[in-house]
Structure formats: C-alpha cells, structure tokens
N, C-alpha and C positions, 0 to 999 in steps of 0.2 A: 464354495463360498462365494458369493458375489462380492466384488469390491466395485463400489459407486463414491462418486465423487457427491460430497457432501457440502452443500450450501446450506445457509440459515434456515432456509426451506423445507430442506430435504432430512435434518438432523431426526426429528420426531420420529418420521417414518422409519429410519435406522433403527434407533433406540426400540422402537417399540415390535417390530419385526426379528430383533437379533441379528440384523444383517452388519458385515463389516464396510467400513468405508474410509475412504479419505476425506480430508475437509480444505474448502478453500480458505483465503484469509477471513472472509466473512464467518465462515462456520467454526474457524480456529478463534475468532474472537468471542463468539458466543460463548464458546465450550472454556475460553479462559475467564472469562469474566464471571462463569457461573462458579470455576473452580478457585477463585480467588487470585488467578495469575494477571500481574498487573503488567507485564511487557514480554512481548515474544518476538523472535524475528523470522523473517521468510526472506525470498528472493527478491520478490517483486509484488505490488499490490496492483489488483484489476482499476479500473477508471471508466473515463468515458471513453468509448469506441469511435473510432473514425465514422463519419456517416451519421451519429446519433440524433442528429436532427430531424432524419428520416426513418430511421430503424427503433429511436428511443433505447439503443441498446447500452446499458450503463451497469457496471459491475456492481452487484450486491456488496464488494468489499467498501466501496464509498459510502453506502447507507449504514454498514455496519460501523465504519469509525464516527460517522455521525451519532450513533447509538451508544456503542458501548464504550467505557473507560478503560480503553486497554491502550498501550503506547505499541506500535508498529514499527519495528527496525528493519528497513530495506534498501535495498538499491535504487528507489523509485518505482514508478508503477510499468507496467511492461512496455516495452520499445513499441511496439504496434498500434499502442493506441494513443488517443489525441490529447497529449500531455499538457497544453496549454489548457484545454477544458477540463481536464482531470484536475490538474492546479486550483482554477478558479471554481469547480465545484467542491472541493474541500473546501475552501474559503467559504463559499457559502453555506455549508451545513456547520461552520464553525470548530473546524479540525485544523488546529496548529500545524505547521509542517516547520521541524526543529532542525537543522542542517549539523552532521558531525563533521568538522572540519572541512563544511560547504557552505558557502552562501548560496549554490544552485540548487535546484532537484535535479537531482540523477537521471540519467535516461535510461537505465537498467545497464547495458553494455557499456556504456559511456559514462563516464563520471559527472558530466553537465549537459544542462538541456538548454541553458540560456534563463531558465526561469527562476526565480529568486525562491529561496524560502522565507519563513516568516524570521526564523533567527537563526543566525551562526551561533553554534558553539565549537570552542576547541578543548575546552577542559569537561572531561567527562562526568566530573561532579557537578557541577553548575548545570550540566544538562539534564542529570539525574535530577536535581534539584528543581528544576525548570517542570519537569514531565510529573515530577510529585507535586509542586505546586499545583499544576494545572489540575490535578486529581481533588487535591485537598480542596480548591475552590468552588466544586461540585458544578464545573461547568458542563458536566454530563455527554462529553464526547471522547473521543480517543485523540492519539497525537500520533502523526507520521513524524519518525525518526530517521531522516532521510542519509543512509550513510552510504557514501559512493563504492562502487569498486576499488580494490587496490590499482594504482595507476600502473603496475605490470600486469595486469589482468585485462586493463581496459580494450575494447575494440578498436582497433585501428580506424579513424573516421571515414575514409574510402569505403574500407569493406563495410561499416556500418551502414552508409548511404546507399551503396550498392546492394546489401542484403534486404535493407527495406524499401527501396523501390522495386527489387524482384517480388518480394513477398506481397506488397500493396498491388504489384499488376497482378498475380495471381487471383 
C-alpha cells in the first residue's frame, strides 16, 4: 500500500485508484465539507511561504479556507511561514480569524506572533455562536479558530528564535 499526502488536487486520483493517503488541511476541509463536518482541529495551517513573491509558494490550505465553510481550530500557521502575509491573505480571502482566549494569532510553537486576530473570544459558547453565525450568513468561507499552545508547552523565545534562524539558514 502506498501512502500519499493528499491535497485537494490529489483526492480524486487517490479515490479513483483505491490508494490510501493522508490529507493536508485543504484535503481535510474538502472531505469534511462533503461529509457535513463543520469543525475540525489540526496542529497548524499552511500559509504564505517566505519568498512567495519570487516562488509563488502559497499553501492550498489558504485557498480551501476561502472556499469551504468549515472552521479549522489550530495553533496558528506553521512557524517557518511568512505569518504577516499569511494573516493578510486570510483577510483578503474573507476568512475571519477568531482567537480562543487570545487577541493575537499564535505562532504555532509560541502563543503569540504580534499579529492581531479579528475577534477574541474568552467564552467557548460565544465563539461557537460566531462560527455558526458566519456559516448561517452564507459568507462562503471557512473560519480559523486560533487556539494557542498551552503556556506550559510553549517553546521558550530564545530557543524558538534560534531554531527559526537555523532552519531558515539551511
């Protein structure tokens, strides 16, 4: 059995050939929408890659969030991405970012990136109402629910910055 990562552009071929695969956030959103699942959780979404102005490398996750009415609960976007441009693209696509107990978009391993969310919610019921209302209004996009990593698991800033610098240098 061959295991393949399935983005939205690979799902049909996998299903048609009977192959197994895992999915990215974009693939999971497409399947969730089709199955009537309105909310799911993941570690982090993909986004705009650093240097995307030269490479055009933008994750299909962002396009899926702009297309499928599914809420994705996550700890932000993957840390090696261009977080300001990712948040800007979500805004351009009409995808709201709701913070659960935070006013800042999480940086995956860190609780905050310095980038604001569209709305902070400290009450889970109010957050659920906002997600449901977004869907009921027929706005046609997903929602990012930013749920930062617990404080006790947050990577220390010096370790985070050192690891990012090393990864980007490589």
